[in-house]
Steps between C-alpha positions, in 0.01 A plus 500: 500500500160437652359845573201356682713421806662846529356733761308805381770736627780301336309489172448877503865569588634253242280657230632849581856369478431332166353819355803700619729243338293509181540879473874473553517225238312714249761772540778245459329361188479853358873541559568170323278597207692826471830313481357250248389793287833682541685191381233419240507139621163429343663532158731208590179298528392620155225715651425847365442679829496495877120478476529179297744363757260582783200340330663204328774401744381634835136421413362832619171602347527793261365742761732366771799533268402851395453618860841369599679647199339841546576498874859396429541791258342744744746389770785563258359845424409583862711284735332651807189290440674163529468496879136606473428204271693266726313616812163479326437873521478507120335219311616396155155595370530855630853533364370394157210746522744776591727413206204517262409841647859622464509390137180694426624809681837493327327536164407853612792597720782313674455406865790539737607208719374701798151528345496127430602419857223731626241309295638165615487619862130571451454136396670352807283254691212546255299234325504485121157661488608779732806544280281534191302777667813684610654483155 
């Protein structure tokens, strides 16, 4: 596709549509990764973990793989956030930051699902840097 011949308005609209599709695809990928983990399909490929599958087979960088795996696990733990990830309200980076925060807090005292959702709601529509400050 030659983007140089597309009107400015069409280019802007097409880009918004692509980003929306990308967010929906990320959620679908997270669902697929969950099922791959549930079935332990990576072991059929003689790989030790889902992380190895993501980096070696899917060719994600280590940080990309880690973000996706953590987000996938958070969605399993707190299903209410799946739509927020899909819509772009919650970025994978902020979900990962929240999980790290939850892990630290749980060393001292358990957090209820309600408390976790409250923290995640604070991270909605925030940049990674804003998320760091909030957490």
